[in-house]
DOLO-199034 format. One record per residue (C-alpha): residue in three letters; x, y, z; residue number from 1. Coordinates in Angstrom, 3 decimals, m for minus. Layout:
N
- code|east|north|up|pos
- ALA|X|Y|Z|NUM
...
This chain:
256
- code|east|north|up|pos
- MET|m12.941|m41.786|m20.675|1
- ALA|m11.713|m38.870|m22.559|2
- THR|m10.578|m36.071|m20.978|3
- THR|m11.787|m32.723|m21.824|4
- LYS|m9.036|m29.854|m21.459|5
- VAL|m10.235|m26.240|m20.617|6
- PHE|m7.302|m23.997|m20.623|7
- LEU|m7.431|m20.615|m18.217|8
- PHE|m5.646|m17.195|m19.378|9
- SER|m4.358|m14.903|m16.879|10
- PRO|m5.669|m11.622|m17.720|11
- PHE|m1.946|m10.642|m19.051|12
- ARG|m1.696|m13.624|m21.310|13
- LEU|m5.128|m12.918|m22.791|14
- THR|m3.981|m9.335|m23.448|15
- LEU|m0.902|m10.991|m24.759|16
- LEU|m2.861|m12.901|m26.907|17
- ILE|m5.350|m10.129|m28.362|18
- LEU|m2.570|m7.752|m28.870|19
- LEU|m0.897|m10.625|m31.332|20
- LEU|m4.308|m11.207|m32.739|21
- ALA|m5.232|m7.444|m33.405|22
- PHE|m1.435|m6.868|m34.734|23
- SER|m1.436|m10.106|m37.024|24
- SER|m4.176|m8.366|m39.385|25
- PHE|m1.889|m6.281|m41.864|26
- SER|m4.682|m6.717|m44.365|27
- SER|m7.655|m4.923|m42.228|28
- ALA|m5.424|m1.780|m41.057|29
- VAL|m6.438|1.283|m42.894|30
- SER|m4.473|4.518|m42.604|31
- ASN|m5.151|7.863|m42.928|32
- VAL|m6.487|8.955|m46.123|33
- SER|m8.754|12.155|m45.024|34
- ASN|m6.490|14.587|m43.596|35
- ASP|m2.928|15.515|m44.719|36
- SER|m2.596|18.790|m42.687|37
- PHE|m0.548|18.373|m39.216|38
- SER|m1.839|21.973|m38.447|39
- LYS|m5.559|20.487|m39.150|40
- ALA|m4.998|17.360|m37.098|41
- LYS|m3.934|19.748|m33.951|42
- LYS|m6.806|21.650|m34.680|43
- MET|m9.078|18.323|m34.196|44
- LEU|m7.474|16.837|m31.676|45
- GLU|m7.751|20.146|m29.245|46
- LYS|m11.123|20.688|m30.036|47
- GLU|m12.887|17.381|m30.868|48
- VAL|m11.035|14.806|m29.240|49
- TYR|m9.628|16.384|m26.073|50
- PHE|m11.796|18.864|m25.317|51
- ASP|m13.339|16.891|m22.015|52
- HIS|m9.710|15.326|m21.052|53
- ARG|m7.076|18.054|m21.041|54
- GLU|m4.370|15.857|m19.714|55
- THR|m0.507|15.205|m21.192|56
- ILE|0.353|12.287|m21.826|57
- TYR|4.030|11.722|m20.250|58
- CYS|3.093|14.118|m17.181|59
- ALA|m0.547|14.431|m16.455|60
- ALA|m0.383|18.193|m16.909|61
- SER|m3.341|19.997|m17.543|62
- PHE|m3.792|22.702|m19.964|63
- ASP|m6.597|24.919|m20.827|64
- SER|m8.077|25.606|m24.691|65
- LYS|m5.624|28.597|m24.658|66
- LYS|m2.480|26.085|m24.565|67
- ARG|m1.872|27.443|m21.465|68
- ILE|m0.102|24.531|m19.230|69
- THR|m0.933|23.717|m15.748|70
- ALA|1.810|21.733|m14.569|71
- PRO|1.596|18.832|m11.659|72
- ALA|3.444|19.974|m8.278|73
- GLY|6.796|19.442|m8.549|74
- PHE|7.507|19.512|m12.108|75
- TYR|10.497|21.668|m13.229|76
- THR|13.070|21.896|m15.944|77
- ASN|15.805|24.003|m16.221|78
- LYS|15.686|24.171|m20.107|79
- TYR|13.084|25.402|m22.818|80
- GLU|11.372|27.078|m20.171|81
- LYS|9.209|29.718|m22.383|82
- ARG|7.578|26.225|m24.034|83
- ALA|7.083|24.691|m20.641|84
- LYS|4.461|27.110|m19.879|85
- LYS|2.504|25.711|m23.687|86
- VAL|0.996|22.450|m24.643|87
- GLU|2.196|21.120|m28.004|88
- TRP|1.320|17.902|m30.104|89
- GLU|3.759|15.191|m29.720|90
- HIS|4.492|12.393|m32.535|91
- VAL|5.125|9.599|m30.190|92
- VAL|6.595|7.862|m32.878|93
- PRO|9.199|10.672|m34.101|94
- ALA|8.376|11.860|m37.677|95
- GLU|11.604|10.772|m38.438|96
- ASN|11.727|7.629|m37.315|97
- PHE|9.155|6.876|m40.634|98
- GLY|10.318|10.455|m42.752|99
- ARG|13.478|8.746|m43.703|100
- THR|11.857|6.200|m45.731|101
- PHE|11.196|8.624|m47.968|102
- VAL|13.503|9.635|m50.472|103
- GLU|12.305|13.269|m50.353|104
- TRP|13.642|13.052|m46.555|105
- ARG|16.824|11.725|m47.609|106
- GLU|17.770|12.963|m50.471|107
- GLY|16.004|16.218|m51.284|108
- ASN|13.376|16.720|m54.459|109
- THR|14.654|18.976|m57.793|110
- SER|11.142|21.469|m56.376|111
- CYS|12.802|21.532|m52.902|112
- VAL|14.337|24.957|m53.711|113
- ASN|13.940|27.769|m51.230|114
- SER|13.839|31.821|m52.509|115
- LYS|16.762|32.259|m52.511|116
- GLY|17.579|28.753|m54.811|117
- LYS|19.233|26.523|m51.994|118
- THR|18.118|22.772|m52.173|119
- PHE|16.470|21.701|m48.954|120
- LYS|15.861|18.218|m47.620|121
- GLY|14.412|16.542|m44.538|122
- ARG|11.086|17.209|m42.923|123
- ARG|10.602|20.206|m44.968|124
- CYS|11.041|18.791|m48.577|125
- ALA|8.914|15.752|m47.768|126
- GLU|5.978|17.517|m46.078|127
- LYS|6.182|19.792|m49.663|128
- ILE|6.303|16.625|m52.262|129
- ASN|4.989|13.783|m50.723|130
- THR|1.363|13.145|m49.800|131
- GLU|1.796|9.883|m47.911|132
- TYR|4.197|11.442|m45.627|133
- ARG|1.349|14.264|m44.758|134
- HIS|m0.399|11.511|m43.892|135
- MET|1.259|9.959|m41.317|136
- GLN|2.716|12.779|m40.189|137
- ALA|m1.281|14.171|m39.534|138
- ASP|m2.162|10.403|m38.133|139
- MET|m3.893|11.220|m34.990|140
- PHE|m3.606|8.260|m33.401|141
- ASN|0.310|9.223|m33.436|142
- LEU|0.170|12.471|m31.722|143
- TYR|m0.885|13.216|m28.201|144
- PRO|m0.483|16.551|m26.149|145
- ALA|2.987|17.266|m24.123|146
- ILE|4.936|19.994|m21.651|147
- GLY|6.605|22.081|m24.392|148
- ALA|10.414|21.489|m22.740|149
- VAL|9.589|17.560|m22.493|150
- ASN|8.434|17.716|m26.394|151
- ALA|11.603|19.274|m26.928|152
- LEU|14.361|17.572|m24.664|153
- ARG|12.456|14.124|m25.785|154
- SER|13.229|15.208|m28.976|155
- ASN|13.640|12.398|m32.125|156
- TYR|14.602|9.907|m29.431|157
- ASN|13.405|5.809|m29.143|158
- PHE|11.787|4.980|m25.943|159
- THR|13.595|2.205|m23.575|160
- MET|14.429|1.322|m19.895|161
- LEU|17.618|3.682|m18.506|162
- SER|18.538|2.150|m15.453|163
- GLY|19.589|4.356|m12.688|164
- LYS|19.017|7.206|m14.326|165
- GLN|16.922|10.045|m12.363|166
- SER|14.344|11.889|m13.197|167
- ASP|14.716|15.255|m15.724|168
- PHE|11.776|16.792|m14.955|169
- GLY|11.212|16.601|m10.890|170
- SER|7.858|14.799|m9.954|171
- CYS|7.426|13.527|m13.544|172
- LYS|9.405|10.506|m13.848|173
- MET|10.131|11.310|m18.019|174
- LYS|14.104|10.445|m18.493|175
- ILE|16.440|11.223|m21.019|176
- GLU|19.950|10.454|m21.334|177
- ASN|22.344|9.313|m24.715|178
- ARG|19.640|9.843|m26.937|179
- LYS|17.155|7.698|m25.240|180
- ALA|14.452|8.102|m22.813|181
- GLU|12.414|6.649|m20.580|182
- PRO|8.555|7.446|m19.982|183
- PRO|6.735|7.706|m16.734|184
- GLU|4.685|3.853|m16.305|185
- ILE|1.159|6.392|m17.025|186
- ALA|2.484|6.877|m20.056|187
- ARG|4.193|3.350|m21.290|188
- GLY|0.426|1.216|m22.485|189
- GLN|m0.731|4.436|m24.991|190
- ILE|3.217|4.809|m26.236|191
- ALA|2.745|1.173|m26.684|192
- ARG|0.245|0.704|m28.521|193
- THR|0.708|3.592|m30.825|194
- TYR|4.146|2.139|m32.021|195
- LEU|2.148|m1.205|m32.766|196
- TYR|m0.370|1.048|m34.598|197
- MET|2.191|2.642|m36.375|198
- GLU|3.947|m0.808|m37.238|199
- GLN|0.342|m2.514|m38.422|200
- THR|m1.519|0.298|m40.175|201
- TYR|1.734|1.836|m42.530|202
- PRO|4.044|m0.509|m43.841|203
- ARG|6.895|1.183|m44.072|204
- TYR|7.370|1.810|m40.542|205
- LYS|8.943|m1.098|m38.934|206
- MET|10.369|m1.269|m35.536|207
- SER|13.278|m3.815|m34.497|208
- ASN|12.639|m6.973|m32.559|209
- SER|14.355|m5.370|m29.209|210
- GLN|11.619|m2.073|m29.550|211
- ARG|8.716|m4.684|m30.533|212
- LYS|9.447|m6.651|m27.969|213
- LEU|9.255|m4.046|m25.236|214
- MET|6.462|m2.386|m26.781|215
- ILE|4.158|m5.425|m26.567|216
- ALA|5.783|m6.401|m23.141|217
- TRP|4.689|m2.527|m22.124|218
- SER|1.678|m2.948|m23.566|219
- THR|0.163|m6.377|m21.612|220
- GLN|1.600|m4.242|m18.451|221
- HIS|0.002|m1.514|m19.198|222
- PRO|m3.882|m2.075|m20.005|223
- VAL|m6.175|0.389|m21.895|224
- SER|m7.948|2.763|m19.860|225
- ALA|m11.193|4.328|m20.719|226
- TRP|m10.020|7.315|m21.976|227
- GLU|m7.952|5.179|m24.033|228
- CYS|m10.518|3.891|m25.665|229
- THR|m12.784|6.925|m25.958|230
- ARG|m9.598|9.270|m28.063|231
- ALA|m9.880|6.157|m30.346|232
- ARG|m13.183|5.832|m31.221|233
- ARG|m13.199|9.729|m31.728|234
- ILE|m10.131|9.535|m33.465|235
- GLY|m11.386|6.719|m35.783|236
- GLU|m15.032|8.897|m36.434|237
- LEU|m12.942|11.788|m37.500|238
- GLN|m10.014|10.725|m39.586|239
- LYS|m12.275|7.640|m40.881|240
- ASN|m9.992|4.706|m40.514|241
- ARG|m9.582|2.533|m37.086|242
- ASN|m6.747|1.867|m34.658|243
- LEU|m7.028|m2.160|m34.256|244
- VAL|m4.823|m2.765|m32.082|245
- VAL|m6.589|m0.342|m29.153|246
- GLU|m9.661|m1.827|m30.406|247
- GLU|m9.558|m5.194|m29.993|248
- LEU|m8.359|m4.615|m26.222|249
- CYS|m11.119|m2.158|m25.513|250
- ALA|m13.762|m4.785|m26.875|251
- GLN|m12.165|m6.800|m24.310|252
- ILE|m13.013|m4.848|m21.841|253
- LYS|m16.499|m4.584|m22.457|254
- GLN|m16.948|m8.375|m22.377|255
- ASP|m15.396|m8.157|m19.116|256
């Protein structure tokens, strides 16, 4: 008599499978085309997404409607001290990472000339000339509240693991060294799923193989939370597109 084999997936393997299935759905991933204003995106996030969850991504600091930060106990910084008192909206995938794929960023444009007749390039030129760039820059799925000083020191550095490095911010376990950053464990899942979303949604943005493997590992190790699901739903309603990476995992939580 033939026997039927039943394969049982551990939660880790099941999460990994869901991630890979969601990540493979490139044809279903629709980008942000509803808002090309970075300023408007920040206002919508503060007023319509984070109004009942005013907590920063890296350090879990609270902030109020006037952008004032209440740092967690034990947090400190000896740089950008004024910015440590305010919340800022951080591109988890740095704008430069996708910005350099635009010719206006790399080379400039004949229309990118200041009042003194001097040409310019980089983010300022890409933002002025290219609508696609502005849509990517304003994508709210890639924007998170952060303590201003942490945002400043993280700069445009890619995330990795920094062996033996001590925290740069006291009780907030954010580490920065040699133009690399290691985020606290509480932030790694959201960071990973944001990187995967950006690569899935915008064909011009690509991660290295090693970075993609790290992000998939972080996402499986640090599952989605109820807040992350709520955040994705709210942004989807405002921005008129979906984060399929997060949605697939949130759907699995509901089924369980």
